[in-house]
N, C-alpha and C positions, 0 to 999 in steps of 0.2 A: 504494500500500499504506500502510495506517495503522499508526502505532506502537501496540504493545500497551499496554494499561492494566491496572493492578492493580485488583482488585475493590474496594479501599477508596478509590480515587481517584475523586471525582465528576467526571463529564464536564460542563464548563461549558455552559450553555444560554444563549440570548439573554436569557431571563428572569432567571436568576441573575446573569449578568454585569451586566444593567441594574440590578438591585437592589443589587449590590455597588457599582456606580458611584454610584448615588444616595446610599448610605450614606457613601461617600467624599466626595462633594460636600458633604454636610451637615457633615462634620468639617472640610473645607477652609473652608467658609463661617464656621463657628464660630471657627476659629483666626484667620481673616482679620479678623473683627470684633473679636475679643479683642485681637489685635496692634494694631489701630487705636484701642484704648481705647474701644470702644463700650460703652454702659451697658445693663444690663437685658436681656441676650441671652436670648430665650425661643425654644425649639424646640417646635413643635406638630405632632405626627404627625397627618396627615390621611387616612391609609390607611383605607378603609372609610367615611369621612365624606363625601368628595367626590371627583370625578374631576379637579378642576382641578390638583391636585399631590399628591405623597406627603407633603411636609413644608412647613410655613411657618415662617420664622424672622423674629422681630421684634426690633429693637434700636433704640437711641437714640444720637444724636450730640448733643453739647452746643450745637452751632451749625450753621447751614447750611453753613458752610465744612467742618466736620468731617464732616457727612453726605455732602457731595460727595466728600471724600477717602476716606471709608470705602467709598463706592460704587465709585469708580474702582479701588481696591485689590482689592475683592471681585470685581469683574468680571474683572480680570486673573487673579486666583488661580483662579477657577472655570474660565476658558478654559484655563489651563495644566493643570488637573486633568481636562479632557476634556468640559466642558459645551459642548453644541452649541446653536445658535440662541438665544443669550443676548440678551435685550432689556432696556433700561433706560428707565424713564419717571420724570419728575419733576425732571430737571435742566434748566436751571441753578438753578432756584428753591431746590431742596433742602430744602423743609419736610418733604416725605414723598416718598421715592424708592422705587420698586418695581424690583427686579431679578428678572426671570423667567428661570429656568434650566430651564424645562419641568416637571420633577418636583419642583423646589424653588422656592418663591417667597420672596424676602427683602424685607421692608419695613424701611426705615431712616427714622426720624422725628427731628425736633427734639422735645424732651421735652413741651412744651405741646401739640403736635399729636398726639403719641402718646396723651397723657392724654385729649384731647378725643375721639378716635375709638375708643380702647380696643378694638382688634381682638381682643385676647386674650379678652375677655368673650364676644364673638360665638362663639368656638370653645370656650367652657366653661373657660377658664383665667383666673384672676384676675390682673390687673395687680399686680405687686409694690407694696406700699404706699409704698415709698420712691420709686417712679416716678410716683406721682400728683401732678399739679401743679394746685393749686386756683386758681380765679379767672381762668384763662386761657381764651380762646376763639381759635380759629384766625383769625377775622376781625379781632380786635383786635390780634393780634400779627403778622400776615402783612404782608409788603411787597406793593406792587403789582408786576405783572410788570415794568414799566419799572425800578422801584427795585431789584428782585432782579437784573435783568440788569446794571444799573450796578454793584451791589454785587459781583456775580460777576466782572465785568470788572476791577474794581479789586483784588479779593482774589486771584483765581486766574488771571488772564490769560484765555485763551480757554476755551471749554467743552470738557471732556474728550471724546475720541472713543473709541467702543467698537467 
């Protein structure tokens, strides 16, 4: 026997529950990035533009170390909030890290890498002028894989596990 419902109480459906969870995960991601002092947090709604995700969030960390820390904290917070099948790419180098939470994709960049790729422009959003970094290219500023691994080992111990 099911409990009676009042006429004004909507019955949750998988679709509305999923949408509510996605909205909650966006808020959790923004709060996590803000708590970690990420810069230039931009949320881009992708609903109706692509099927890859409902939202893309882009942010910057001031260094590879901060990008890695932001990523680790973000992954933990998203899992706690109910994200399933979370994947992380781009560590330990941490120039550009992608956190894929299915309906939300989060890109965390070092500033010069973000300026170089300018993903916001691809989705019709202008990169805030204070985040443009002139005169840098990814190749001239990036470490080799070996240098990045050594740097990671020295700075943060072992690579974080998700």
